[in-house]
Structures are given as C-alpha cells and as structure tokens.
TORKOL-4160 file (C-alpha; in steps of 0.2 Angstrom, whole numbers, padded with zeros to 4 digits, m for minus):
165
<pt num="1" X="0099" Y="m0067" Z="m0017"/>
<pt num="2" X="0100" Y="m0046" Z="m0015"/>
<pt num="3" X="0092" Y="m0037" Z="0000"/>
<pt num="4" X="0084" Y="m0021" Z="m0006"/>
<pt num="5" X="0081" Y="m0009" Z="0007"/>
<pt num="6" X="0064" Y="m0007" Z="0013"/>
<pt num="7" X="0054" Y="0009" Z="0002"/>
<pt num="8" X="0039" Y="0017" Z="0011"/>
<pt num="9" X="0027" Y="0020" Z="m0006"/>
<pt num="10" X="0015" Y="0034" Z="m0006"/>
<pt num="11" X="0002" Y="0038" Z="m0017"/>
<pt num="12" X="m0005" Y="0055" Z="m0024"/>
<pt num="13" X="m0018" Y="0058" Z="m0036"/>
<pt num="14" X="m0036" Y="0063" Z="m0037"/>
<pt num="15" X="m0051" Y="0050" Z="m0033"/>
<pt num="16" X="m0051" Y="0038" Z="m0047"/>
<pt num="17" X="m0034" Y="0042" Z="m0053"/>
<pt num="18" X="m0029" Y="0025" Z="m0053"/>
<pt num="19" X="m0020" Y="0026" Z="m0035"/>
<pt num="20" X="m0026" Y="0007" Z="m0027"/>
<pt num="21" X="m0023" Y="m0002" Z="m0046"/>
<pt num="22" X="m0005" Y="0006" Z="m0043"/>
<pt num="23" X="m0005" Y="0001" Z="m0024"/>
<pt num="24" X="m0010" Y="m0017" Z="m0028"/>
<pt num="25" X="0005" Y="m0018" Z="m0042"/>
<pt num="26" X="0019" Y="m0011" Z="m0032"/>
<pt num="27" X="0014" Y="m0023" Z="m0018"/>
<pt num="28" X="0016" Y="m0038" Z="m0028"/>
<pt num="29" X="0035" Y="m0036" Z="m0026"/>
<pt num="30" X="0043" Y="m0046" Z="m0013"/>
<pt num="31" X="0043" Y="m0042" Z="0003"/>
<pt num="32" X="0031" Y="m0029" Z="0002"/>
<pt num="33" X="0016" Y="m0026" Z="0009"/>
<pt num="34" X="0000" Y="m0014" Z="0006"/>
<pt num="35" X="m0009" Y="m0005" Z="0017"/>
<pt num="36" X="m0026" Y="0002" Z="0011"/>
<pt num="37" X="m0034" Y="0017" Z="0020"/>
<pt num="38" X="m0052" Y="0015" Z="0012"/>
<pt num="39" X="m0053" Y="m0003" Z="0018"/>
<pt num="40" X="m0049" Y="0000" Z="0036"/>
<pt num="41" X="m0060" Y="0016" Z="0037"/>
<pt num="42" X="m0076" Y="0007" Z="0029"/>
<pt num="43" X="m0072" Y="m0008" Z="0041"/>
<pt num="44" X="m0069" Y="0003" Z="0058"/>
<pt num="45" X="m0078" Y="0020" Z="0052"/>
<pt num="46" X="m0091" Y="0019" Z="0038"/>
<pt num="47" X="m0108" Y="0024" Z="0048"/>
<pt num="48" X="m0097" Y="0039" Z="0053"/>
<pt num="49" X="m0090" Y="0046" Z="0036"/>
<pt num="50" X="m0103" Y="0057" Z="0026"/>
<pt num="51" X="m0093" Y="0072" Z="0023"/>
<pt num="52" X="m0074" Y="0077" Z="0019"/>
<pt num="53" X="m0072" Y="0084" Z="0039"/>
<pt num="54" X="m0080" Y="0066" Z="0045"/>
<pt num="55" X="m0067" Y="0057" Z="0033"/>
<pt num="56" X="m0053" Y="0069" Z="0041"/>
<pt num="57" X="m0058" Y="0065" Z="0057"/>
<pt num="58" X="m0058" Y="0047" Z="0055"/>
<pt num="59" X="m0044" Y="0046" Z="0045"/>
<pt num="60" X="m0034" Y="0056" Z="0056"/>
<pt num="61" X="m0039" Y="0043" Z="0071"/>
<pt num="62" X="m0033" Y="0029" Z="0059"/>
<pt num="63" X="m0017" Y="0036" Z="0055"/>
<pt num="64" X="m0013" Y="0037" Z="0073"/>
<pt num="65" X="m0017" Y="0021" Z="0076"/>
<pt num="66" X="m0006" Y="0015" Z="0061"/>
<pt num="67" X="0008" Y="0025" Z="0061"/>
<pt num="68" X="0020" Y="0013" Z="0073"/>
<pt num="69" X="0015" Y="m0001" Z="0065"/>
<pt num="70" X="0020" Y="0006" Z="0048"/>
<pt num="71" X="0036" Y="0010" Z="0056"/>
<pt num="72" X="0039" Y="m0007" Z="0063"/>
<pt num="73" X="0035" Y="m0017" Z="0045"/>
<pt num="74" X="0047" Y="m0005" Z="0038"/>
<pt num="75" X="0061" Y="m0007" Z="0052"/>
<pt num="76" X="0058" Y="m0027" Z="0050"/>
<pt num="77" X="0064" Y="m0025" Z="0032"/>
<pt num="78" X="0046" Y="m0023" Z="0024"/>
<pt num="79" X="0042" Y="m0012" Z="0010"/>
<pt num="80" X="0024" Y="m0004" Z="0012"/>
<pt num="81" X="0012" Y="0002" Z="m0002"/>
<pt num="82" X="0003" Y="0015" Z="0009"/>
<pt num="83" X="m0014" Y="0015" Z="m0001"/>
<pt num="84" X="m0017" Y="0032" Z="0008"/>
<pt num="85" X="m0020" Y="0048" Z="m0002"/>
<pt num="86" X="m0003" Y="0059" Z="0000"/>
<pt num="87" X="m0014" Y="0073" Z="m0006"/>
<pt num="88" X="m0009" Y="0086" Z="0004"/>
<pt num="89" X="0007" Y="0094" Z="0010"/>
<pt num="90" X="0001" Y="0087" Z="0027"/>
<pt num="91" X="m0002" Y="0069" Z="0022"/>
<pt num="92" X="0015" Y="0069" Z="0013"/>
<pt num="93" X="0024" Y="0075" Z="0029"/>
<pt num="94" X="0016" Y="0062" Z="0040"/>
<pt num="95" X="0020" Y="0049" Z="0028"/>
<pt num="96" X="0039" Y="0055" Z="0026"/>
<pt num="97" X="0040" Y="0056" Z="0045"/>
<pt num="98" X="0036" Y="0037" Z="0046"/>
<pt num="99" X="0050" Y="0033" Z="0033"/>
<pt num="100" X="0063" Y="0044" Z="0042"/>
<pt num="101" X="0059" Y="0037" Z="0058"/>
<pt num="102" X="0060" Y="0019" Z="0051"/>
<pt num="103" X="0076" Y="0025" Z="0042"/>
<pt num="104" X="0068" Y="0019" Z="0026"/>
<pt num="105" X="0068" Y="0025" Z="0007"/>
<pt num="106" X="0053" Y="0033" Z="0002"/>
<pt num="107" X="0044" Y="0035" Z="m0016"/>
<pt num="108" X="0029" Y="0047" Z="m0019"/>
<pt num="109" X="0018" Y="0039" Z="m0033"/>
<pt num="110" X="0010" Y="0055" Z="m0043"/>
<pt num="111" X="m0006" Y="0050" Z="m0052"/>
<pt num="112" X="m0008" Y="0063" Z="m0066"/>
<pt num="113" X="m0024" Y="0057" Z="m0074"/>
<pt num="114" X="m0035" Y="0073" Z="m0078"/>
<pt num="115" X="m0054" Y="0076" Z="m0069"/>
<pt num="116" X="m0062" Y="0068" Z="m0085"/>
<pt num="117" X="m0053" Y="0053" Z="m0084"/>
<pt num="118" X="m0054" Y="0050" Z="m0066"/>
<pt num="119" X="m0073" Y="0055" Z="m0066"/>
<pt num="120" X="m0075" Y="0041" Z="m0081"/>
<pt num="121" X="m0066" Y="0030" Z="m0070"/>
<pt num="122" X="m0077" Y="0034" Z="m0053"/>
<pt num="123" X="m0094" Y="0032" Z="m0064"/>
<pt num="124" X="m0087" Y="0013" Z="m0069"/>
<pt num="125" X="m0080" Y="0011" Z="m0051"/>
<pt num="126" X="m0098" Y="0016" Z="m0043"/>
<pt num="127" X="m0107" Y="0005" Z="m0055"/>
<pt num="128" X="m0097" Y="m0011" Z="m0051"/>
<pt num="129" X="m0100" Y="m0009" Z="m0034"/>
<pt num="130" X="m0084" Y="m0017" Z="m0027"/>
<pt num="131" X="m0077" Y="0000" Z="m0019"/>
<pt num="132" X="m0082" Y="0001" Z="m0002"/>
<pt num="133" X="m0084" Y="0019" Z="m0006"/>
<pt num="134" X="m0096" Y="0027" Z="m0019"/>
<pt num="135" X="m0091" Y="0045" Z="m0021"/>
<pt num="136" X="m0103" Y="0056" Z="m0030"/>
<pt num="137" X="m0097" Y="0068" Z="m0043"/>
<pt num="138" X="m0102" Y="0082" Z="m0033"/>
<pt num="139" X="m0090" Y="0073" Z="m0019"/>
<pt num="140" X="m0076" Y="0073" Z="m0030"/>
<pt num="141" X="m0076" Y="0090" Z="m0034"/>
<pt num="142" X="m0078" Y="0096" Z="m0015"/>
<pt num="143" X="m0063" Y="0084" Z="m0010"/>
<pt num="144" X="m0051" Y="0089" Z="m0024"/>
<pt num="145" X="m0051" Y="0108" Z="m0019"/>
<pt num="146" X="m0040" Y="0101" Z="m0006"/>
<pt num="147" X="m0028" Y="0093" Z="m0018"/>
<pt num="148" X="m0010" Y="0101" Z="m0017"/>
<pt num="149" X="0002" Y="0093" Z="m0029"/>
<pt num="150" X="0020" Y="0090" Z="m0023"/>
<pt num="151" X="0033" Y="0104" Z="m0023"/>
<pt num="152" X="0051" Y="0102" Z="m0024"/>
<pt num="153" X="0053" Y="0110" Z="m0008"/>
<pt num="154" X="0046" Y="0093" Z="0002"/>
<pt num="155" X="0061" Y="0084" Z="m0004"/>
<pt num="156" X="0052" Y="0069" Z="m0010"/>
<pt num="157" X="0057" Y="0055" Z="m0022"/>
<pt num="158" X="0044" Y="0057" Z="m0033"/>
<pt num="159" X="0039" Y="0046" Z="m0049"/>
<pt num="160" X="0026" Y="0051" Z="m0060"/>
<pt num="161" X="0013" Y="0042" Z="m0069"/>
<pt num="162" X="0004" Y="0047" Z="m0083"/>
<pt num="163" X="m0012" Y="0040" Z="m0090"/>
<pt num="164" X="m0012" Y="0029" Z="m0104"/>
<pt num="165" X="m0027" Y="0036" Z="m0113"/>
C-alpha cells in the first residue's frame, strides 16, 4: 500500500463551470474529503446573502473558521477537495497558504467552460432545484466581473479541464 502525500485540490471556474461535479469526482479517491462552501454558506448564512458583497462577508467568516480545520485534515494525511471558488488571486493565495502551512501538495483545477456553456448549465441547475443557490443570469455576469484567471507568478500547479462539448 503506497502512502500518497496529501493534496489540497482547489477549483477555479465560473458559476456552473462544473466545479462541484469535478469536486465530487476528486473526492472519490481514497483518504480524500470534500468540503463544499455552498453547503456551509447555505446552512449558516442563507438568510444573509443577497449581494456579492454579502457573499464575500459570509465567505470570509467561513474561511476564517475552516482554515485551521483544513490544515489539520491535511496534516493528518487526508487530501482535501476544497469546493470553494478559487476565482481570485486572494482566494488562491489563502488556499495555497493552507497547503503550505500543512506541508501538503496542491493542485489548482482550472475549468474553462465558456459563458454560453455555463449559462446553459446554470439554467438546468436552477430548474433542477437541488443546488443551495439559484443564481440568475444577471448575478452570473455580476460575479464573473471579479473572475481572475490564474497567472504563472502565483506558483500554482494548474490542471486544466476543458469542457467536453
């Protein structure tokens, strides 16, 4: 039995790009746990989130609480699929800091689905009613104004996921 070093998996992609679907696949690996930001935010703060500013405030509080727990999981030898958005340099720096603090490897999974693909998926996801948040097309565009693709100078190990069309 080989002991693989723990890995912090980070997910970067627009709303409905497939981050949570990929997170579920990644978390099926042995000794791997998935932590889903949307589930935690919906449980703790659903009644407080109307705007992107509200999301950032609540997400910041959640990250402050979860950070030490994530580091402890990595140090215990578990890989963590962090199903949080890694869509800004600040978010990725926070996540990378967790892997560094824990002495764990990291992978940034970059999902490259186009706006058209994401909007079609968002419409289907909203119709299904199973996701904790039903973003509108206007919210999709508003949130995506903040999207920052990763750059080489961030020093991340990037794995690109292009959509099967």
